C-alpha positions as CSV (number, residue, x, y, z in Angstrom):
1,M,0.0,0.0,0.0
2,T,1.2,3.5,-0.8
3,T,0.7,6.1,1.8
4,P,1.0,9.8,0.9
5,S,4.2,11.7,1.2
6,A,4.4,15.4,1.7
7,T,4.0,17.4,-1.5
8,I,7.0,19.6,-1.0
9,P,8.3,21.8,-3.8
10,R,11.9,21.1,-4.8
11,T,14.4,23.7,-5.9
12,T,17.0,23.4,-8.7
13,A,19.1,26.3,-7.6
14,G,22.8,25.5,-7.8
15,P,25.4,25.9,-5.1
16,G,27.1,29.0,-6.5
17,I,26.6,32.7,-6.1
18,S,24.4,34.2,-8.9
19,D,26.3,36.4,-11.4
20,N,23.1,38.1,-12.4
21,P,21.8,40.2,-9.5
22,S,18.4,41.6,-10.3
23,F,18.1,45.3,-10.8
24,N,15.3,47.9,-10.9
25,W,16.5,50.7,-13.1
26,A,13.6,53.0,-12.0
27,V,15.0,52.7,-8.5
28,V,18.5,53.6,-9.8
29,V,17.2,56.8,-11.5
30,A,15.3,57.7,-8.3
31,A,18.4,57.2,-6.2
32,F,20.5,59.4,-8.5
33,L,17.7,62.0,-8.4
34,A,17.8,61.9,-4.6
35,V,21.6,62.3,-4.6
36,F,21.3,65.3,-7.0
37,I,18.8,67.0,-4.7
38,L,21.0,66.4,-1.6
39,R,24.2,67.6,-3.3
40,F,22.5,70.7,-4.7
41,S,20.9,71.5,-1.4
42,T,24.3,71.1,0.4
43,F,26.3,73.4,-2.0
44,Y,23.5,76.0,-2.5
45,L,22.9,76.3,1.3
46,D,26.6,76.6,1.8
47,D,26.6,79.5,-0.7
48,I,23.8,81.2,1.2
49,T,25.6,80.6,4.5
50,R,28.7,82.2,3.2
51,G,26.7,85.1,1.7
52,H,27.3,84.2,-1.9
53,A,24.2,85.4,-3.7
54,G,23.1,84.5,-7.2
55,T,24.4,80.9,-7.4
56,L,21.1,79.1,-7.8
57,V,21.4,78.6,-11.5
58,Q,25.1,77.8,-11.3
59,R,24.5,75.1,-8.7
60,L,21.5,73.7,-10.7
61,V,23.6,73.4,-13.8
62,E,26.7,71.9,-12.1
63,E,24.9,69.4,-10.0
64,G,22.4,68.6,-12.7
65,T,25.1,67.8,-15.3
66,G,27.0,65.8,-12.7
67,A,23.9,63.7,-12.0
68,I,23.2,63.2,-15.7
69,A,26.8,62.0,-16.3
70,D,26.4,59.6,-13.3
71,V,23.3,58.1,-14.8
72,L,24.8,57.8,-18.2
73,L,27.9,56.0,-17.0
74,F,26.4,53.8,-14.3
75,P,25.4,51.1,-16.8
76,L,29.2,50.8,-17.6
77,V,30.0,50.2,-14.0
78,F,27.1,47.8,-13.7
79,L,28.2,45.7,-16.7
80,V,31.8,45.6,-15.5
81,E,30.8,44.5,-12.0
82,R,28.5,41.8,-13.4
83,R,31.2,40.5,-15.7
84,F,34.1,40.9,-13.2
85,P,32.7,40.6,-9.7
86,V,34.9,41.0,-6.6
87,T,33.0,38.5,-4.4
88,G,34.3,35.1,-3.4
89,G,37.9,36.0,-3.7
90,R,37.6,37.0,-7.4
91,W,38.9,40.5,-6.6
92,R,42.4,39.2,-6.9
93,E,42.1,38.5,-10.6
94,N,39.6,41.2,-11.4
95,W,41.0,44.3,-9.7
96,P,43.1,45.4,-12.8
97,V,39.9,45.5,-14.8
98,H,38.3,47.8,-12.2
99,V,41.3,50.1,-12.1
100,F,41.2,50.5,-15.8
101,T,37.4,51.0,-15.8
102,L,37.8,53.6,-13.0
103,L,40.3,55.6,-15.2
104,A,38.0,55.4,-18.2
105,Y,35.0,56.3,-16.0
106,T,36.6,59.5,-14.5
107,V,37.8,60.7,-17.9
108,A,34.3,60.2,-19.4
109,H,32.6,61.6,-16.3
110,T,34.7,64.8,-16.3
111,S,34.4,65.2,-20.1
112,L,30.6,64.8,-19.9
113,M,30.3,67.4,-17.2
114,W,32.5,69.8,-19.0
115,G,30.7,69.3,-22.3
116,G,27.3,69.7,-20.8
117,R,28.1,72.8,-18.9
118,S,29.9,74.4,-21.8
119,L,26.8,73.8,-23.9
120,I,24.2,74.9,-21.4
121,Y,25.9,78.1,-20.1
122,P,25.7,80.0,-23.5
123,L,22.1,78.8,-24.0
124,I,20.9,80.4,-20.7
125,G,22.9,83.6,-21.4
126,R,25.7,83.1,-18.9
127,G,28.6,83.1,-21.4
128,Q,31.3,80.5,-21.5
129,Y,31.6,78.1,-18.6
130,D,35.0,78.3,-16.8
131,Y,36.0,74.8,-15.7
132,G,39.6,75.8,-15.2
133,R,42.7,74.1,-16.7
134,M,41.4,70.7,-18.0
135,S,44.8,69.0,-17.6
136,S,44.5,69.5,-13.9
137,R,40.7,69.2,-13.7
138,Y,40.9,65.5,-14.7
139,F,43.2,64.7,-11.8
140,M,41.0,66.7,-9.4
141,E,37.9,64.9,-10.4
142,L,39.7,61.5,-10.2
143,S,39.8,61.8,-6.4
144,N,36.0,62.4,-6.3
145,D,35.3,59.6,-8.8
146,V,37.3,57.1,-6.8
147,F,34.7,57.4,-4.0
148,G,31.9,57.3,-6.5
149,Y,33.1,54.3,-8.4
150,V,34.0,52.3,-5.3
151,G,30.6,53.2,-3.9
152,Y,28.8,51.9,-7.0
153,V,30.8,48.6,-7.0
154,G,30.2,48.3,-3.2
155,V,26.4,48.6,-3.6
156,L,26.3,46.2,-6.5
157,T,28.5,43.7,-4.5
158,L,26.1,44.0,-1.5
159,L,23.2,43.3,-3.8
160,R,25.0,40.3,-5.2
161,I,25.7,39.0,-1.7
162,Q,22.1,39.7,-0.6
163,K,20.8,37.6,-3.5
164,A,23.3,34.9,-2.8
165,L,22.1,34.7,0.8
166,R,18.5,34.5,-0.3
167,E,19.3,31.7,-2.7
168,R,21.2,29.9,0.0
169,E,18.3,30.2,2.4
170,V,16.0,28.8,-0.3
171,R,18.4,25.9,-0.8
172,V,18.6,25.2,2.9
173,A,14.8,25.3,3.2
174,A,14.5,23.0,0.2
175,L,17.0,20.6,1.7
176,A,15.1,20.6,4.9
177,R,11.8,20.0,3.1
178,D,13.4,17.2,1.0
179,A,14.7,15.6,4.2
180,A,11.2,15.8,5.7
181,E,9.7,14.3,2.5
182,S,12.3,11.5,2.5
183,R,11.5,10.8,6.1
184,L,7.8,10.6,5.4
185,E,8.4,8.3,2.5
186,A,10.5,6.1,4.8
187,L,7.8,6.0,7.4
188,S,5.3,5.1,4.7
189,V,7.5,2.2,3.5
190,R,7.8,1.1,7.1
191,L,4.0,1.2,7.7
192,Q,3.0,-0.5,4.4
193,P,4.4,-4.0,5.0
194,H,3.4,-3.8,8.7
195,F,-0.3,-3.2,7.8
196,L,-0.3,-5.7,4.9
197,F,1.3,-8.4,7.0
198,N,-1.3,-8.0,9.7
199,A,-4.2,-7.8,7.3
200,L,-3.0,-10.9,5.3
201,N,-2.3,-12.7,8.5
202,T,-5.9,-12.1,9.6
203,I,-7.2,-13.3,6.3
204,S,-5.0,-16.4,6.3
205,A,-6.4,-17.4,9.7
206,A,-9.8,-17.7,8.1
207,V,-8.9,-19.3,4.8
208,Y,-9.3,-22.9,5.8
209,E,-11.9,-22.7,8.5
210,Q,-14.1,-19.9,7.0
211,P,-13.3,-19.6,3.3
212,A,-16.4,-17.5,2.6
213,T,-15.4,-15.1,5.3
214,A,-11.8,-15.0,3.9
215,D,-13.2,-14.2,0.5
216,E,-15.2,-11.4,1.9
217,M,-12.2,-10.0,3.8
218,I,-10.1,-10.1,0.6
219,G,-12.8,-7.9,-1.1
220,H,-12.7,-5.4,1.8
221,L,-8.9,-5.4,1.5
222,G,-9.3,-4.5,-2.1
223,D,-11.6,-1.6,-1.1
224,L,-9.1,-0.3,1.3
225,L,-6.3,-0.5,-1.3
226,R,-8.4,1.4,-3.8
227,H,-9.0,4.2,-1.3
228,A,-5.3,4.3,-0.6
229,L,-4.4,4.5,-4.2
230,R,-6.8,7.3,-4.7
231,T,-5.0,9.4,-2.2
232,S,-1.5,8.1,-2.7
233,D,0.0,11.5,-3.6
234,Q,-1.7,13.5,-0.9
235,P,-0.3,14.0,2.6
236,E,-3.7,15.0,3.9
237,I,-7.3,14.0,2.9
238,A,-10.7,14.9,4.2
239,L,-11.8,13.2,7.4
240,S,-14.8,11.8,5.6
241,D,-12.5,9.9,3.1
242,E,-10.3,8.7,6.0
243,L,-13.4,7.3,7.7
244,E,-14.2,5.4,4.5
245,V,-10.8,3.8,4.6
246,L,-11.3,2.9,8.3
247,Q,-14.7,1.3,7.5
248,S,-13.0,-0.9,4.9
249,Y,-10.4,-2.0,7.5
250,L,-13.1,-2.6,10.2
251,A,-15.0,-4.7,7.6
252,I,-11.9,-6.9,7.3
253,I,-11.5,-7.5,11.0
254,G,-15.2,-7.5,11.6
255,A,-15.6,-10.4,9.2
256,R,-13.1,-12.3,11.2
257,F,-14.1,-11.5,14.8
258,G,-17.8,-10.7,14.4
259,D,-19.5,-9.6,17.7
260,R,-16.2,-9.7,19.6
261,L,-15.3,-6.2,18.2
262,H,-17.5,-3.2,18.6
263,C,-16.7,0.3,17.4
264,D,-18.5,3.4,18.7
265,F,-18.1,6.5,16.5
266,Q,-18.7,10.0,17.9
267,V,-17.7,12.3,15.0
268,D,-18.8,16.0,14.7
269,Q,-20.6,16.5,11.4
270,D,-18.7,19.8,10.7
271,A,-15.4,18.0,11.2
272,R,-15.8,15.7,8.3
273,S,-14.6,18.2,5.7
274,L,-11.4,19.0,7.6
275,A,-8.0,17.6,6.7
276,V,-6.3,14.8,8.5
277,P,-3.1,12.8,7.6
278,A,-4.0,10.1,5.1
279,F,-4.1,6.6,6.7
280,L,-4.2,8.0,10.2
281,L,-7.1,6.2,11.9
282,Q,-6.4,2.6,10.7
283,P,-3.1,2.1,12.7
284,L,-4.8,3.6,15.8
285,V,-7.8,1.3,15.5
286,E,-5.5,-1.7,14.8
287,N,-3.5,-0.8,17.8
288,A,-6.7,-0.6,19.9
289,A,-7.8,-4.0,18.7
290,R,-4.4,-5.5,19.5
291,H,-4.3,-4.0,23.0
292,G,-7.9,-5.0,23.5
293,S,-6.8,-8.6,22.7
294,V,-9.9,-9.0,20.4
295,V,-8.7,-12.5,19.6
296,E,-9.3,-13.7,23.2
297,Y,-11.8,-11.2,24.6
298,P,-14.7,-9.0,23.4
299,S,-13.3,-5.5,22.7
300,S,-14.9,-2.1,22.5
301,I,-13.3,0.8,20.7
302,R,-14.5,4.3,20.9
303,I,-13.5,6.9,18.3
304,R,-14.2,10.5,19.2
305,I,-13.5,13.3,16.7
306,E,-14.5,17.0,17.2
307,R,-13.4,20.4,16.2
308,V,-12.5,22.8,19.1
309,K,-12.0,26.3,17.7
310,D,-9.0,26.1,15.4
311,E,-8.0,22.5,16.4
312,L,-9.2,19.1,15.4
313,H,-9.2,16.6,18.4
314,I,-9.0,12.9,17.7
315,A,-9.2,10.2,20.4
316,V,-9.2,6.4,20.0
317,E,-9.9,4.5,23.2
318,N,-10.2,0.9,24.0
319,E,-10.6,-1.5,27.0
320,I,-7.6,-3.3,28.3
321,P,-8.2,-6.8,29.7
322,W,-7.1,-7.3,33.3
323,G,-3.5,-8.4,33.7
324,V,-2.2,-6.3,30.8
325,A,0.6,-3.9,31.7
326,D,-0.5,-0.3,32.5
327,E,1.9,1.2,29.9
328,P,2.0,-1.0,26.8
329,V,5.1,-0.4,24.6
330,P,4.1,1.5,21.5
331,G,4.3,-0.6,18.4
332,T,5.1,0.2,14.7
333,G,1.7,1.8,14.1
334,L,1.8,4.2,17.0
335,S,5.5,5.2,16.7
336,T,5.1,5.7,12.9
337,T,2.0,7.8,13.4
338,R,3.7,9.9,16.0
339,D,6.7,10.5,13.7
340,R,4.4,11.4,10.8
341,L,2.5,14.0,12.8
342,R,5.7,15.6,14.0
343,L,7.0,15.9,10.4
344,L,3.7,17.2,9.0
345,Y,2.7,19.7,11.8
346,G,5.8,20.3,14.0
347,D,4.9,22.1,17.2
348,A,1.3,22.7,15.9
349,H,0.2,19.2,17.1
350,S,0.0,17.1,20.2
351,F,0.1,13.3,20.5
352,S,-0.2,11.1,23.6
353,A,-0.7,7.4,24.2
354,R,-1.4,6.3,27.7
355,A,-3.2,3.7,29.8
356,A,-5.4,4.6,32.7
357,G,-7.0,1.8,34.7
358,N,-8.6,-0.6,32.3
359,R,-8.6,1.9,29.4
360,F,-5.9,2.8,26.8
361,E,-6.3,6.0,24.9
362,V,-4.5,7.7,22.0
363,S,-5.2,11.5,21.8
364,I,-4.2,13.7,18.9
365,S,-4.6,17.4,18.2
366,I,-3.9,18.9,14.8
367,P,-4.7,22.2,13.2
368,A,-8.3,22.4,11.8
369,R,-8.1,23.3,8.2
370,A,-10.0,22.6,5.0
371,A,-9.1,19.3,3.2
372,P,-7.8,19.2,-0.3
373,V,-9.9,17.9,-3.1
374,T,-9.6,14.1,-3.4
375,P,-9.9,12.5,-6.9
376,P,-12.9,10.2,-7.4
377,M,-12.6,6.4,-7.0
378,P,-10.9,5.2,-10.3
379,V,-12.8,1.9,-10.5
380,P,-16.0,0.5,-9.0
381,V,-15.7,-1.7,-6.0
382,V,-16.0,-5.4,-6.9
383,H,-15.5,-8.0,-4.2
384,A,-13.5,-11.1,-4.9
385,G,-16.4,-13.4,-4.7
386,A,-18.9,-11.3,-6.7
387,D,-18.6,-13.5,-9.8
388,R,-18.7,-16.8,-8.0
């Protein structure tokens, strides 16, 4: 039988750092605009503080052309940083490229500012713009551009590292989810032969003495397997579907033990549409029948399921014949169920199995949430002896 494993998305992200950090160019332009406003405000307010009147237009032109030159040349820095990053120790081989790019950047930056101001000044009636001796101006602007270029590369590097950290977090989370999925699959594999062995052992006990009963039990086993196949890829199913699976199992052992086994269901109607782990109730009821020693004594099992606010409470209780230990050792069904609940819900669930007097009870609390849609039964139910 296949029990559902967690439907956990996998990631294909590689182990390296991305060489293509995402970028929003509208944000870049907005950032340069903000820098322009701040620089203009600083210099113009400094002129006012020093009593230098009439510098408004000059400052607007100077800082405006500087900002435009920055915007025009920033794509060059962006492309060089993308192609020759300095992260992960790559600065040792790429620093000459950045030194050369810095020199080209400062020459182009100074030339663009000089050309823009020389063009705008005559147009606004302020004559020729005096930028001083250009052979010295390039060296003067170099000191400013070093800070600008290093700042650009630094911001781009931080963005690259930030994206790498996000990708690493996604990979770590994916590995954790994959580990949980593998663990659930391992638990399913552990539970499958355990259930089938017990079911087939129950059927084999009736084959020779009660062949008609054995034939009927095989049909009910087929029903149960069909239900399981229908939900094999779902970690959770509706409680109503889970109760159908349980009824198929009860029909198997009921055909074998008859009136010696009695099940009392107390299920809230509004809880039937809520989600529960697939194949949850059958191991609990099987455990209850085993502890109740249904083979030797009549056994009564009570199943209570109710919604309490945002939780779904499930309890399976059975009588313990006198002389049975107060604290039976949990078997495969209980231990596997406990581990599955921990993997599926973490701290959002509770699980307890305890004996009190002549009663043994398993109590479970899980989050109350709507169940996923379950596909319809693929084939009609036909018992093994239907055509005989």
